[in-house]
C-alpha positions as CSV (number, residue, x, y, z in Angstrom):
1,X,0.0,0.0,0.0
2,X,1.2,3.5,-0.8
3,X,2.4,5.2,2.4
4,X,3.0,8.7,1.0
5,X,3.2,10.6,-2.3
6,X,4.5,14.0,-3.2
7,X,4.5,16.0,-6.4
8,X,8.0,17.2,-7.2
9,X,7.4,19.2,-10.4
10,X,4.5,20.3,-12.5
11,X,5.2,21.6,-16.0
12,X,2.7,22.0,-18.9
13,X,3.7,18.7,-20.3
14,X,5.4,16.9,-17.4
15,X,4.5,15.9,-13.8
16,X,7.0,14.3,-11.5
17,X,5.8,12.5,-8.3
18,X,7.6,10.5,-5.6
19,X,5.5,7.6,-4.4
20,X,6.7,6.0,-1.2
21,X,6.0,2.5,0.1
22,X,7.5,1.4,3.5
23,X,11.1,1.0,2.3
24,X,10.8,1.9,-1.4
25,X,10.5,5.2,-3.3
26,X,9.4,5.3,-6.9
27,X,9.7,8.4,-9.0
28,X,6.9,8.6,-11.5
29,X,7.2,10.8,-14.6
30,X,4.1,11.5,-16.6
31,X,4.9,13.2,-19.9
32,X,2.7,14.5,-22.6
33,X,4.7,13.8,-25.7
34,X,2.5,16.1,-27.8
35,X,2.7,13.8,-30.8
36,X,0.9,10.8,-32.1
37,X,2.5,7.5,-31.1
38,X,4.4,5.2,-33.5
39,X,4.6,1.4,-33.3
40,X,8.2,1.9,-32.0
41,X,6.9,3.6,-28.9
42,X,5.3,0.3,-27.7
43,X,7.2,-2.5,-26.1
44,X,8.6,-5.0,-28.7
45,X,6.5,-7.8,-27.3
46,X,3.3,-5.8,-27.7
47,X,3.9,-4.6,-31.3
48,X,2.9,-7.8,-33.1
49,X,-0.4,-7.7,-31.3
50,X,-1.2,-4.2,-32.6
51,X,-2.1,-2.6,-35.9
52,X,-2.3,1.0,-37.1
53,X,-5.9,1.3,-35.8
54,X,-4.5,1.1,-32.3
55,X,-2.5,4.3,-32.7
56,X,-4.3,7.3,-31.3
57,X,-3.8,11.1,-31.7
58,X,-1.6,11.7,-28.7
59,X,1.0,9.9,-26.7
60,X,1.4,10.1,-22.9
61,X,4.3,8.2,-21.4
62,X,4.6,7.1,-17.8
63,X,8.1,6.3,-16.6
64,X,8.6,4.8,-13.2
65,X,12.1,4.8,-11.8
66,X,13.3,3.1,-8.6
67,X,16.7,2.4,-7.0
68,X,15.8,-1.4,-6.9
69,X,13.7,-3.5,-9.2
70,X,10.0,-2.8,-8.8
71,X,8.4,-5.2,-6.4
72,X,5.5,-7.3,-7.7
73,X,3.3,-6.3,-4.8
74,X,3.8,-2.5,-5.7
75,X,2.8,-2.7,-9.4
76,X,-1.0,-2.7,-8.9
77,X,-0.7,0.3,-6.5
78,X,1.5,2.2,-8.9
79,X,-0.9,1.5,-11.7
80,X,-3.8,2.8,-9.7
81,X,-1.8,5.9,-8.8
82,X,-0.8,6.9,-12.4
83,X,-4.2,6.0,-13.7
84,X,-5.8,8.4,-11.3
85,X,-3.5,11.1,-12.7
86,X,-4.2,10.3,-16.3
87,X,-7.9,9.3,-16.3
88,X,-9.0,12.9,-17.1
89,X,-7.4,12.5,-20.5
90,X,-9.6,11.7,-23.5
91,X,-8.3,8.2,-23.4
92,X,-10.1,7.2,-26.6
93,X,-7.7,9.7,-28.3
94,X,-4.5,9.0,-26.2
95,X,-2.2,6.1,-25.9
96,X,-0.7,5.9,-22.4
97,X,2.5,3.8,-22.3
98,X,4.1,2.7,-19.0
99,X,7.8,1.7,-18.6
100,X,9.7,0.7,-15.5
101,X,13.4,1.6,-15.0
102,X,16.0,0.9,-12.3
103,X,18.6,3.5,-11.4
104,X,19.2,6.6,-9.4
105,X,15.9,8.6,-9.2
106,X,17.7,12.0,-8.9
107,X,19.8,11.3,-11.9
108,X,16.7,10.2,-13.8
109,X,15.1,13.6,-12.9
110,X,18.0,15.6,-14.1
111,X,18.4,13.5,-17.3
112,X,14.8,14.1,-18.2
113,X,14.9,17.8,-17.4
114,X,18.1,18.2,-19.4
115,X,16.7,16.4,-22.4
116,X,13.4,18.2,-22.4
117,X,14.2,21.6,-20.8
118,X,17.9,22.0,-21.0
119,X,18.3,22.5,-17.2
120,X,18.9,20.6,-14.0
121,X,16.5,20.4,-11.1
122,X,18.8,22.7,-9.0
123,X,18.8,25.3,-11.7
124,X,15.0,25.8,-11.5
125,X,14.6,29.4,-10.3
126,X,13.3,29.6,-6.7
127,X,10.4,31.9,-7.8
128,X,9.1,29.1,-10.1
129,X,9.0,26.7,-7.1
130,X,6.7,29.1,-5.3
131,X,3.9,28.5,-7.9
132,X,1.5,25.7,-8.7
133,X,3.1,25.3,-12.1
134,X,6.9,25.5,-12.6
135,X,6.9,26.0,-16.4
136,X,9.9,27.9,-17.5
137,X,9.2,27.9,-21.3
């Protein structure tokens, strides 16, 4: 069961959350890719089961990072968590793709911020952290 969760960042096209279980923290990135998906966006094992009719107008990716491999007993709770945050989407028009990663969650945050915004977390101006939305674009 989820013990605690906290939103770390909220941009126009990215939200970052920390979800804590007793001894585990998962960092959840929800990104609006602002583009239609391609077959290559889906896991290789799912692609043969799909056709072009399964591709929708927009792609939202959910990336879940943890220091250790995700525990089986946490997967259902993590799924409920990210689904509550994405259920407002017009899901008939959006593909939501979830991926799990193992690694340093702070490095993952900085890697995604550098790739998408050309800045590190510690470079976000303090005045942006005083507002509901931290968009810098």
